Structures are given as structure tokens and as C-alpha cells.
PDB file of N, CA, C and O in Angstrom:
ATOM      1  N   UNK A   1     157.332-136.525  68.825  1.00  0.00           N
ATOM      2  CA  UNK A   1     156.318-136.723  69.834  1.00  0.00           C
ATOM      3  C   UNK A   1     157.005-137.140  71.120  1.00  0.00           C
ATOM      4  O   UNK A   1     157.824-138.059  71.122  1.00  0.00           O
ATOM      5  N   UNK A   2     156.685-136.487  72.178  1.00  0.00           N
ATOM      6  CA  UNK A   2     157.256-136.833  73.467  1.00  0.00           C
ATOM      7  C   UNK A   2     156.317-137.808  74.164  1.00  0.00           C
ATOM      8  O   UNK A   2     155.172-137.470  74.462  1.00  0.00           O
ATOM      9  N   UNK A   3     156.794-138.990  74.418  1.00  0.00           N
ATOM     10  CA  UNK A   3     155.955-140.017  75.029  1.00  0.00           C
ATOM     11  C   UNK A   3     155.685-139.676  76.487  1.00  0.00           C
ATOM     12  O   UNK A   3     156.604-139.355  77.240  1.00  0.00           O
ATOM     13  N   UNK A   4     154.424-139.748  76.876  1.00  0.00           N
ATOM     14  CA  UNK A   4     154.065-139.519  78.268  1.00  0.00           C
ATOM     15  C   UNK A   4     153.716-140.818  78.965  1.00  0.00           C
ATOM     16  O   UNK A   4     153.403-140.821  80.155  1.00  0.00           O
ATOM     17  N   UNK A   5     153.767-141.919  78.238  1.00  0.00           N
ATOM     18  CA  UNK A   5     153.485-143.221  78.837  1.00  0.00           C
ATOM     19  C   UNK A   5     154.422-144.251  78.232  1.00  0.00           C
ATOM     20  O   UNK A   5     154.810-144.141  77.069  1.00  0.00           O
ATOM     21  N   UNK A   6     154.777-145.231  79.006  1.00  0.00           N
ATOM     22  CA  UNK A   6     155.562-146.336  78.477  1.00  0.00           C
ATOM     23  C   UNK A   6     154.606-147.472  78.178  1.00  0.00           C
ATOM     24  O   UNK A   6     153.391-147.302  78.278  1.00  0.00           O
ATOM     25  N   UNK A   7     155.131-148.612  77.819  1.00  0.00           N
ATOM     26  CA  UNK A   7     154.267-149.742  77.482  1.00  0.00           C
ATOM     27  C   UNK A   7     153.294-150.034  78.615  1.00  0.00           C
ATOM     28  O   UNK A   7     153.670-150.109  79.785  1.00  0.00           O
ATOM     29  N   UNK A   8     152.046-150.194  78.236  1.00  0.00           N
ATOM     30  CA  UNK A   8     151.013-150.509  79.220  1.00  0.00           C
ATOM     31  C   UNK A   8     150.817-152.017  79.276  1.00  0.00           C
ATOM     32  O   UNK A   8     151.467-152.771  78.552  1.00  0.00           O
ATOM     33  N   UNK A   9     149.925-152.434  80.133  1.00  0.00           N
ATOM     34  CA  UNK A   9     149.590-153.845  80.212  1.00  0.00           C
ATOM     35  C   UNK A   9     148.948-154.305  78.914  1.00  0.00           C
ATOM     36  O   UNK A   9     148.286-153.527  78.228  1.00  0.00           O
ATOM     37  N   UNK A  10     149.144-155.552  78.589  1.00  0.00           N
ATOM     38  CA  UNK A  10     148.543-156.127  77.392  1.00  0.00           C
ATOM     39  C   UNK A  10     147.040-156.258  77.621  1.00  0.00           C
ATOM     40  O   UNK A  10     146.594-156.755  78.656  1.00  0.00           O
ATOM     41  N   UNK A  11     146.261-155.797  76.624  1.00  0.00           N
ATOM     42  CA  UNK A  11     144.800-155.847  76.720  1.00  0.00           C
ATOM     43  C   UNK A  11     144.249-156.637  75.546  1.00  0.00           C
ATOM     44  O   UNK A  11     144.886-156.716  74.496  1.00  0.00           O
ATOM     45  N   UNK A  12     143.080-157.217  75.712  1.00  0.00           N
ATOM     46  CA  UNK A  12     142.428-157.941  74.627  1.00  0.00           C
ATOM     47  C   UNK A  12     141.817-156.959  73.637  1.00  0.00           C
ATOM     48  O   UNK A  12     141.226-155.952  74.027  1.00  0.00           O
ATOM     49  N   UNK A  13     141.966-157.265  72.354  1.00  0.00           N
ATOM     50  CA  UNK A  13     141.404-156.425  71.299  1.00  0.00           C
ATOM     51  C   UNK A  13     140.009-156.948  70.952  1.00  0.00           C
ATOM     52  O   UNK A  13     139.807-158.162  70.934  1.00  0.00           O
ATOM     53  N   UNK A  14     139.039-156.065  70.677  1.00  0.00           N
ATOM     54  CA  UNK A  14     137.686-156.516  70.357  1.00  0.00           C
ATOM     55  C   UNK A  14     137.611-157.441  69.144  1.00  0.00           C
ATOM     56  O   UNK A  14     136.728-158.296  69.078  1.00  0.00           O
ATOM     57  N   UNK A  15     138.524-157.284  68.184  1.00  0.00           N
ATOM     58  CA  UNK A  15     138.514-158.113  66.975  1.00  0.00           C
ATOM     59  C   UNK A  15     139.334-159.386  67.132  1.00  0.00           C
ATOM     60  O   UNK A  15     139.522-160.116  66.158  1.00  0.00           O
ATOM     61  N   UNK A  16     139.817-159.664  68.312  1.00  0.00           N
ATOM     62  CA  UNK A  16     140.677-160.813  68.559  1.00  0.00           C
ATOM     63  C   UNK A  16     142.122-160.356  68.675  1.00  0.00           C
ATOM     64  O   UNK A  16     142.473-159.281  68.189  1.00  0.00           O
ATOM     65  N   UNK A  17     142.939-161.140  69.296  1.00  0.00           N
ATOM     66  CA  UNK A  17     144.327-160.747  69.502  1.00  0.00           C
ATOM     67  C   UNK A  17     144.465-159.847  70.714  1.00  0.00           C
ATOM     68  O   UNK A  17     143.556-159.737  71.537  1.00  0.00           O
ATOM     69  N   UNK A  18     145.641-159.195  70.810  1.00  0.00           N
ATOM     70  CA  UNK A  18     145.915-158.324  71.949  1.00  0.00           C
ATOM     71  C   UNK A  18     146.550-157.031  71.465  1.00  0.00           C
ATOM     72  O   UNK A  18     146.981-156.930  70.316  1.00  0.00           O
ATOM     73  N   UNK A  19     146.606-156.034  72.362  1.00  0.00           N
ATOM     74  CA  UNK A  19     147.268-154.766  72.038  1.00  0.00           C
ATOM     75  C   UNK A  19     147.814-154.141  73.305  1.00  0.00           C
ATOM     76  O   UNK A  19     147.356-154.428  74.411  1.00  0.00           O
ATOM     77  N   UNK A  20     148.811-153.271  73.120  1.00  0.00           N
ATOM     78  CA  UNK A  20     149.328-152.480  74.241  1.00  0.00           C
ATOM     79  C   UNK A  20     149.806-151.134  73.711  1.00  0.00           C
ATOM     80  O   UNK A  20     150.304-151.024  72.590  1.00  0.00           O
ATOM     81  N   UNK A  21     149.641-150.125  74.538  1.00  0.00           N
ATOM     82  CA  UNK A  21     150.059-148.772  74.175  1.00  0.00           C
ATOM     83  C   UNK A  21     151.566-148.642  74.379  1.00  0.00           C
ATOM     84  O   UNK A  21     152.092-148.994  75.434  1.00  0.00           O
ATOM     85  N   UNK A  22     152.253-148.133  73.359  1.00  0.00           N
ATOM     86  CA  UNK A  22     153.701-147.943  73.447  1.00  0.00           C
ATOM     87  C   UNK A  22     154.029-146.506  73.837  1.00  0.00           C
ATOM     88  O   UNK A  22     154.893-146.269  74.682  1.00  0.00           O
ATOM     89  N   UNK A  23     153.334-145.543  73.216  1.00  0.00           N
ATOM     90  CA  UNK A  23     153.599-144.125  73.496  1.00  0.00           C
ATOM     91  C   UNK A  23     152.302-143.348  73.380  1.00  0.00           C
ATOM     92  O   UNK A  23     151.401-143.718  72.626  1.00  0.00           O
ATOM     93  N   UNK A  24     152.222-142.252  74.149  1.00  0.00           N
ATOM     94  CA  UNK A  24     151.038-141.391  74.106  1.00  0.00           C
ATOM     95  C   UNK A  24     151.460-139.967  74.402  1.00  0.00           C
ATOM     96  O   UNK A  24     152.313-139.734  75.258  1.00  0.00           O
ATOM     97  N   UNK A  25     150.870-139.017  73.701  1.00  0.00           N
ATOM     98  CA  UNK A  25     151.132-137.603  73.968  1.00  0.00           C
ATOM     99  C   UNK A  25     149.860-136.813  73.740  1.00  0.00           C
ATOM    100  O   UNK A  25     149.142-137.044  72.767  1.00  0.00           O
ATOM    101  N   UNK A  26     149.579-135.870  74.646  1.00  0.00           N
ATOM    102  CA  UNK A  26     148.426-134.983  74.476  1.00  0.00           C
ATOM    103  C   UNK A  26     148.762-133.886  73.475  1.00  0.00           C
ATOM    104  O   UNK A  26     149.908-133.448  73.380  1.00  0.00           O
ATOM    105  N   UNK A  27     147.758-133.449  72.733  1.00  0.00           N
ATOM    106  CA  UNK A  27     147.921-132.299  71.850  1.00  0.00           C
ATOM    107  C   UNK A  27     147.207-131.107  72.469  1.00  0.00           C
ATOM    108  O   UNK A  27     146.576-131.223  73.519  1.00  0.00           O
ATOM    109  N   UNK A  28     147.314-129.968  71.812  1.00  0.00           N
ATOM    110  CA  UNK A  28     146.778-128.727  72.345  1.00  0.00           C
ATOM    111  C   UNK A  28     145.258-128.780  72.557  1.00  0.00           C
ATOM    112  O   UNK A  28     144.737-128.145  73.474  1.00  0.00           O
ATOM    113  N   UNK A  29     144.557-129.529  71.719  1.00  0.00           N
ATOM    114  CA  UNK A  29     143.100-129.575  71.808  1.00  0.00           C
ATOM    115  C   UNK A  29     142.589-130.615  72.812  1.00  0.00           C
ATOM    116  O   UNK A  29     141.422-131.003  72.758  1.00  0.00           O
ATOM    117  N   UNK A  30     143.445-131.061  73.717  1.00  0.00           N
ATOM    118  CA  UNK A  30     143.133-132.037  74.770  1.00  0.00           C
ATOM    119  C   UNK A  30     142.899-133.438  74.233  1.00  0.00           C
ATOM    120  O   UNK A  30     142.554-134.339  74.998  1.00  0.00           O
ATOM    121  N   UNK A  31     143.079-133.636  72.949  1.00  0.00           N
ATOM    122  CA  UNK A  31     143.058-134.982  72.408  1.00  0.00           C
ATOM    123  C   UNK A  31     144.477-135.491  72.470  1.00  0.00           C
ATOM    124  O   UNK A  31     145.356-134.800  72.986  1.00  0.00           O
ATOM    125  N   UNK A  32     144.718-136.656  71.969  1.00  0.00           N
ATOM    126  CA  UNK A  32     146.062-137.182  72.010  1.00  0.00           C
ATOM    127  C   UNK A  32     146.365-138.053  70.815  1.00  0.00           C
ATOM    128  O   UNK A  32     145.491-138.371  70.009  1.00  0.00           O
ATOM    129  N   UNK A  33     147.622-138.429  70.722  1.00  0.00           N
ATOM    130  CA  UNK A  33     148.112-139.326  69.685  1.00  0.00           C
ATOM    131  C   UNK A  33     148.760-140.508  70.393  1.00  0.00           C
ATOM    132  O   UNK A  33     149.575-140.324  71.297  1.00  0.00           O
ATOM    133  N   UNK A  34     148.401-141.712  69.984  1.00  0.00           N
ATOM    134  CA  UNK A  34     148.949-142.912  70.614  1.00  0.00           C
ATOM    135  C   UNK A  34     149.540-143.839  69.557  1.00  0.00           C
ATOM    136  O   UNK A  34     149.055-143.917  68.429  1.00  0.00           O
ATOM    137  N   UNK A  35     150.590-144.531  69.950  1.00  0.00           N
ATOM    138  CA  UNK A  35     151.177-145.598  69.141  1.00  0.00           C
ATOM    139  C   UNK A  35     150.939-146.889  69.905  1.00  0.00           C
ATOM    140  O   UNK A  35     151.275-146.991  71.085  1.00  0.00           O
ATOM    141  N   UNK A  36     150.359-147.875  69.232  1.00  0.00           N
ATOM    142  CA  UNK A  36     150.090-149.155  69.884  1.00  0.00           C
ATOM    143  C   UNK A  36     150.730-150.294  69.099  1.00  0.00           C
ATOM    144  O   UNK A  36     150.940-150.213  67.889  1.00  0.00           O
ATOM    145  N   UNK A  37     151.028-151.352  69.836  1.00  0.00           N
ATOM    146  CA  UNK A  37     151.525-152.584  69.234  1.00  0.00           C
ATOM    147  C   UNK A  37     150.398-153.602  69.331  1.00  0.00           C
ATOM    148  O   UNK A  37     149.893-153.871  70.421  1.00  0.00           O
ATOM    149  N   UNK A  38     150.003-154.167  68.198  1.00  0.00           N
ATOM    150  CA  UNK A  38     148.883-155.097  68.189  1.00  0.00           C
ATOM    151  C   UNK A  38     149.324-156.438  67.640  1.00  0.00           C
ATOM    152  O   UNK A  38     149.998-156.510  66.613  1.00  0.00           O
ATOM    153  N   UNK A  39     148.943-157.489  68.324  1.00  0.00           N
ATOM    154  CA  UNK A  39     149.127-158.843  67.827  1.00  0.00           C
ATOM    155  C   UNK A  39     147.759-159.329  67.384  1.00  0.00           C
ATOM    156  O   UNK A  39     146.833-159.412  68.191  1.00  0.00           O
ATOM    157  N   UNK A  40     147.631-159.650  66.105  1.00  0.00           N
ATOM    158  CA  UNK A  40     146.334-160.060  65.562  1.00  0.00           C
ATOM    159  C   UNK A  40     145.978-161.463  66.025  1.00  0.00           C
ATOM    160  O   UNK A  40     146.804-162.164  66.611  1.00  0.00           O
ATOM    161  N   UNK A  41     144.742-161.866  65.757  1.00  0.00           N
ATOM    162  CA  UNK A  41     144.294-163.196  66.155  1.00  0.00           C
ATOM    163  C   UNK A  41     145.053-164.292  65.407  1.00  0.00           C
ATOM    164  O   UNK A  41     145.022-165.454  65.812  1.00  0.00           O
ATOM    165  N   UNK A  42     145.739-163.928  64.311  1.00  0.00           N
ATOM    166  CA  UNK A  42     146.547-164.897  63.568  1.00  0.00           C
ATOM    167  C   UNK A  42     148.019-164.873  63.981  1.00  0.00           C
ATOM    168  O   UNK A  42     148.816-165.653  63.460  1.00  0.00           O
ATOM    169  N   UNK A  43     148.387-163.995  64.904  1.00  0.00           N
ATOM    170  CA  UNK A  43     149.744-163.971  65.425  1.00  0.00           C
ATOM    171  C   UNK A  43     150.668-162.936  64.810  1.00  0.00           C
ATOM    172  O   UNK A  43     151.819-162.823  65.232  1.00  0.00           O
ATOM    173  N   UNK A  44     150.202-162.176  63.824  1.00  0.00           N
ATOM    174  CA  UNK A  44     151.036-161.131  63.220  1.00  0.00           C
ATOM    175  C   UNK A  44     151.114-159.923  64.155  1.00  0.00           C
ATOM    176  O   UNK A  44     150.136-159.583  64.820  1.00  0.00           O
ATOM    177  N   UNK A  45     152.276-159.281  64.200  1.00  0.00           N
ATOM    178  CA  UNK A  45     152.454-158.085  65.014  1.00  0.00           C
ATOM    179  C   UNK A  45     152.502-156.874  64.109  1.00  0.00           C
ATOM    180  O   UNK A  45     153.303-156.823  63.175  1.00  0.00           O
ATOM    181  N   UNK A  46     151.640-155.888  64.379  1.00  0.00           N
ATOM    182  CA  UNK A  46     151.609-154.639  63.619  1.00  0.00           C
ATOM    183  C   UNK A  46     151.608-153.478  64.605  1.00  0.00           C
ATOM    184  O   UNK A  46     151.298-153.646  65.785  1.00  0.00           O
ATOM    185  N   UNK A  47     151.956-152.309  64.106  1.00  0.00           N
ATOM    186  CA  UNK A  47     151.974-151.096  64.920  1.00  0.00           C
ATOM    187  C   UNK A  47     150.948-150.137  64.341  1.00  0.00           C
ATOM    188  O   UNK A  47     150.862-149.971  63.124  1.00  0.00           O
ATOM    189  N   UNK A  48     150.167-149.505  65.216  1.00  0.00           N
ATOM    190  CA  UNK A  48     149.097-148.623  64.766  1.00  0.00           C
ATOM    191  C   UNK A  48     149.205-147.267  65.442  1.00  0.00           C
ATOM    192  O   UNK A  48     149.689-147.156  66.569  1.00  0.00           O
ATOM    193  N   UNK A  49     148.740-146.223  64.728  1.00  0.00           N
ATOM    194  CA  UNK A  49     148.630-144.906  65.355  1.00  0.00           C
ATOM    195  C   UNK A  49     147.152-144.602  65.523  1.00  0.00           C
ATOM    196  O   UNK A  49     146.323-144.990  64.700  1.00  0.00           O
ATOM    197  N   UNK A  50     146.839-143.902  66.601  1.00  0.00           N
ATOM    198  CA  UNK A  50     145.450-143.608  66.941  1.00  0.00           C
ATOM    199  C   UNK A  50     145.308-142.146  67.340  1.00  0.00           C
ATOM    200  O   UNK A  50     146.223-141.551  67.909  1.00  0.00           O
ATOM    201  N   UNK A  51     144.166-141.589  67.036  1.00  0.00           N
ATOM    202  CA  UNK A  51     143.731-140.322  67.599  1.00  0.00           C
ATOM    203  C   UNK A  51     142.904-140.714  68.815  1.00  0.00           C
ATOM    204  O   UNK A  51     142.007-141.550  68.709  1.00  0.00           O
ATOM    205  N   UNK A  52     143.194-140.124  69.965  1.00  0.00           N
ATOM    206  CA  UNK A  52     142.521-140.487  71.211  1.00  0.00           C
ATOM    207  C   UNK A  52     141.763-139.270  71.736  1.00  0.00           C
ATOM    208  O   UNK A  52     142.348-138.203  71.920  1.00  0.00           O
ATOM    209  N   UNK A  53     140.460-139.431  71.976  1.00  0.00           N
ATOM    210  CA  UNK A  53     139.649-138.319  72.477  1.00  0.00           C
ATOM    211  C   UNK A  53     139.916-138.102  73.955  1.00  0.00           C
ATOM    212  O   UNK A  53     140.544-138.931  74.613  1.00  0.00           O
ATOM    213  N   UNK A  54     139.433-136.978  74.470  1.00  0.00           N
ATOM    214  CA  UNK A  54     139.606-136.704  75.902  1.00  0.00           C
ATOM    215  C   UNK A  54     138.805-137.671  76.766  1.00  0.00           C
ATOM    216  O   UNK A  54     139.016-137.725  77.977  1.00  0.00           O
ATOM    217  N   UNK A  55     137.885-138.442  76.167  1.00  0.00           N
ATOM    218  CA  UNK A  55     137.122-139.455  76.895  1.00  0.00           C
ATOM    219  C   UNK A  55     137.735-140.847  76.758  1.00  0.00           C
ATOM    220  O   UNK A  55     137.204-141.822  77.289  1.00  0.00           O
ATOM    221  N   UNK A  56     138.858-140.931  76.041  1.00  0.00           N
ATOM    222  CA  UNK A  56     139.551-142.204  75.920  1.00  0.00           C
ATOM    223  C   UNK A  56     139.170-143.048  74.719  1.00  0.00           C
ATOM    224  O   UNK A  56     139.655-144.170  74.574  1.00  0.00           O
ATOM    225  N   UNK A  57     138.304-142.523  73.850  1.00  0.00           N
ATOM    226  CA  UNK A  57     137.934-143.274  72.656  1.00  0.00           C
ATOM    227  C   UNK A  57     139.067-143.199  71.638  1.00  0.00           C
ATOM    228  O   UNK A  57     139.666-142.142  71.442  1.00  0.00           O
ATOM    229  N   UNK A  58     139.357-144.334  70.988  1.00  0.00           N
ATOM    230  CA  UNK A  58     140.489-144.400  70.062  1.00  0.00           C
ATOM    231  C   UNK A  58     139.999-144.617  68.632  1.00  0.00           C
ATOM    232  O   UNK A  58     139.109-145.429  68.382  1.00  0.00           O
ATOM    233  N   UNK A  59     140.601-143.873  67.697  1.00  0.00           N
ATOM    234  CA  UNK A  59     140.303-144.018  66.280  1.00  0.00           C
ATOM    235  C   UNK A  59     141.616-144.342  65.569  1.00  0.00           C
ATOM    236  O   UNK A  59     142.538-143.526  65.553  1.00  0.00           O
ATOM    237  N   UNK A  60     141.692-145.523  64.987  1.00  0.00           N
ATOM    238  CA  UNK A  60     142.915-145.935  64.303  1.00  0.00           C
ATOM    239  C   UNK A  60     143.044-145.174  62.991  1.00  0.00           C
ATOM    240  O   UNK A  60     142.109-145.131  62.192  1.00  0.00           O
ATOM    241  N   UNK A  61     144.219-144.570  62.774  1.00  0.00           N
ATOM    242  CA  UNK A  61     144.459-143.796  61.567  1.00  0.00           C
ATOM    243  C   UNK A  61     145.487-144.431  60.648  1.00  0.00           C
ATOM    244  O   UNK A  61     145.694-143.946  59.536  1.00  0.00           O
ATOM    245  N   UNK A  62     146.132-145.496  61.079  1.00  0.00           N
ATOM    246  CA  UNK A  62     147.111-146.141  60.221  1.00  0.00           C
ATOM    247  C   UNK A  62     147.711-147.373  60.865  1.00  0.00           C
ATOM    248  O   UNK A  62     147.812-147.475  62.087  1.00  0.00           O
ATOM    249  N   UNK A  63     148.109-148.313  60.008  1.00  0.00           N
ATOM    250  CA  UNK A  63     148.743-149.549  60.446  1.00  0.00           C
ATOM    251  C   UNK A  63     150.081-149.676  59.736  1.00  0.00           C
ATOM    252  O   UNK A  63     150.170-149.455  58.529  1.00  0.00           O
ATOM    253  N   UNK A  64     151.125-150.034  60.484  1.00  0.00           N
ATOM    254  CA  UNK A  64     152.488-150.069  59.957  1.00  0.00           C
ATOM    255  C   UNK A  64     153.181-151.363  60.347  1.00  0.00           C
ATOM    256  O   UNK A  64     152.803-152.010  61.325  1.00  0.00           O
ATOM    257  N   UNK A  65     154.195-151.738  59.581  1.00  0.00           N
ATOM    258  CA  UNK A  65     154.937-152.974  59.844  1.00  0.00           C
ATOM    259  C   UNK A  65     156.015-152.802  60.912  1.00  0.00           C
ATOM    260  O   UNK A  65     156.367-153.764  61.595  1.00  0.00           O
ATOM    261  N   UNK A  66     156.540-151.591  61.062  1.00  0.00           N
ATOM    262  CA  UNK A  66     157.600-151.373  62.049  1.00  0.00           C
ATOM    263  C   UNK A  66     157.210-150.259  63.014  1.00  0.00           C
ATOM    264  O   UNK A  66     156.402-149.387  62.693  1.00  0.00           O
ATOM    265  N   UNK A  67     157.797-150.310  64.185  1.00  0.00           N
ATOM    266  CA  UNK A  67     157.535-149.280  65.190  1.00  0.00           C
ATOM    267  C   UNK A  67     158.056-147.921  64.723  1.00  0.00           C
ATOM    268  O   UNK A  67     157.441-146.891  64.997  1.00  0.00           O
ATOM    269  N   UNK A  68     159.187-147.920  64.017  1.00  0.00           N
ATOM    270  CA  UNK A  68     159.768-146.656  63.533  1.00  0.00           C
ATOM    271  C   UNK A  68     158.828-145.949  62.556  1.00  0.00           C
ATOM    272  O   UNK A  68     158.673-144.730  62.626  1.00  0.00           O
ATOM    273  N   UNK A  69     158.206-146.692  61.656  1.00  0.00           N
ATOM    274  CA  UNK A  69     157.254-146.091  60.720  1.00  0.00           C
ATOM    275  C   UNK A  69     156.059-145.502  61.459  1.00  0.00           C
ATOM    276  O   UNK A  69     155.593-144.410  61.134  1.00  0.00           O
ATOM    277  N   UNK A  70     155.568-146.231  62.454  1.00  0.00           N
ATOM    278  CA  UNK A  70     154.412-145.760  63.219  1.00  0.00           C
ATOM    279  C   UNK A  70     154.755-144.500  64.011  1.00  0.00           C
ATOM    280  O   UNK A  70     153.957-143.564  64.061  1.00  0.00           O
ATOM    281  N   UNK A  71     155.931-144.473  64.626  1.00  0.00           N
ATOM    282  CA  UNK A  71     156.336-143.290  65.397  1.00  0.00           C
ATOM    283  C   UNK A  71     156.537-142.078  64.492  1.00  0.00           C
ATOM    284  O   UNK A  71     156.204-140.959  64.879  1.00  0.00           O
ATOM    285  N   UNK A  72     157.079-142.287  63.290  1.00  0.00           N
ATOM    286  CA  UNK A  72     157.254-141.188  62.344  1.00  0.00           C
ATOM    287  C   UNK A  72     155.904-140.594  61.958  1.00  0.00           C
ATOM    288  O   UNK A  72     155.749-139.373  61.935  1.00  0.00           O
ATOM    289  N   UNK A  73     154.936-141.439  61.658  1.00  0.00           N
ATOM    290  CA  UNK A  73     153.599-140.965  61.304  1.00  0.00           C
ATOM    291  C   UNK A  73     152.922-140.282  62.494  1.00  0.00           C
ATOM    292  O   UNK A  73     152.229-139.279  62.324  1.00  0.00           O
ATOM    293  N   UNK A  74     153.121-140.824  63.696  1.00  0.00           N
ATOM    294  CA  UNK A  74     152.542-140.208  64.896  1.00  0.00           C
ATOM    295  C   UNK A  74     153.160-138.843  65.161  1.00  0.00           C
ATOM    296  O   UNK A  74     152.464-137.921  65.586  1.00  0.00           O
ATOM    297  N   UNK A  75     154.462-138.703  64.915  1.00  0.00           N
ATOM    298  CA  UNK A  75     155.117-137.411  65.075  1.00  0.00           C
ATOM    299  C   UNK A  75     154.513-136.379  64.143  1.00  0.00           C
ATOM    300  O   UNK A  75     154.260-135.246  64.552  1.00  0.00           O
ATOM    301  N   UNK A  76     154.280-136.757  62.895  1.00  0.00           N
ATOM    302  CA  UNK A  76     153.662-135.819  61.942  1.00  0.00           C
ATOM    303  C   UNK A  76     152.283-135.386  62.440  1.00  0.00           C
ATOM    304  O   UNK A  76     151.938-134.206  62.386  1.00  0.00           O
ATOM    305  N   UNK A  77     151.510-136.338  62.919  1.00  0.00           N
ATOM    306  CA  UNK A  77     150.169-136.030  63.422  1.00  0.00           C
ATOM    307  C   UNK A  77     150.249-135.135  64.655  1.00  0.00           C
ATOM    308  O   UNK A  77     149.475-134.186  64.781  1.00  0.00           O
ATOM    309  N   UNK A  78     151.180-135.428  65.565  1.00  0.00           N
ATOM    310  CA  UNK A  78     151.333-134.647  66.789  1.00  0.00           C
ATOM    311  C   UNK A  78     151.734-133.206  66.467  1.00  0.00           C
ATOM    312  O   UNK A  78     151.123-132.267  66.979  1.00  0.00           O
ATOM    313  N   UNK A  79     152.745-133.025  65.631  1.00  0.00           N
ATOM    314  CA  UNK A  79     153.217-131.671  65.352  1.00  0.00           C
ATOM    315  C   UNK A  79     152.245-130.879  64.485  1.00  0.00           C
ATOM    316  O   UNK A  79     152.278-129.648  64.492  1.00  0.00           O
ATOM    317  N   UNK A  80     151.383-131.562  63.741  1.00  0.00           N
ATOM    318  CA  UNK A  80     150.337-130.868  62.993  1.00  0.00           C
ATOM    319  C   UNK A  80     149.315-130.235  63.953  1.00  0.00           C
ATOM    320  O   UNK A  80     148.777-129.162  63.681  1.00  0.00           O
ATOM    321  N   UNK A  81     149.062-130.909  65.064  1.00  0.00           N
ATOM    322  CA  UNK A  81     148.062-130.429  66.034  1.00  0.00           C
ATOM    323  C   UNK A  81     148.663-129.634  67.172  1.00  0.00           C
ATOM    324  O   UNK A  81     147.930-129.020  67.948  1.00  0.00           O
ATOM    325  N   UNK A  82     149.977-129.632  67.290  1.00  0.00           N
ATOM    326  CA  UNK A  82     150.628-128.985  68.419  1.00  0.00           C
ATOM    327  C   UNK A  82     150.394-127.535  68.402  1.00  0.00           C
ATOM    328  O   UNK A  82     150.871-126.822  69.284  1.00  0.00           O
TER     329      UNK A  82
END
């Protein structure tokens, strides 16, 4: 997956904690795949992959302990839709 964005500003998560986008890439269908770093309300840091609609809505598809695992899963999702 070729990242089109670098780390964004830290934002508040609706469930508590914070999150920031690490990487994002558009797919052929105008949707995208994003990797985010989330700090939970208890202080744990996890990495998540999301399907992102053309309107900016995000659907979490997986949670991982390391950034490398999340990027690997995001690459599979990106190349499946490419």
C-alpha cells in the first residue's frame, strides 16, 4: 500500500481515548484503506485497519498489536481492491 498521508493530528475517539491516521491509500472504487494508531481510554496502544468510504466514513476491519501487522493486513486489503 502506498501511503498518501502521513500521521495526522491526534483526534478524540468516540469510545474514549485518541486516534491518529498513520497511512491512507485510495482504491479503484474511490474508497480507501487506512491504518490508524489508537490509544484506548485505559492507555493501551493498538493499530487498526479501516475501510474508508468516499464520504469519509470509517469501518474498522481489524485490530493489531503492532504497526507491521496492521500494514500487512492493509496491504492485502488494498491489493485485493486495486
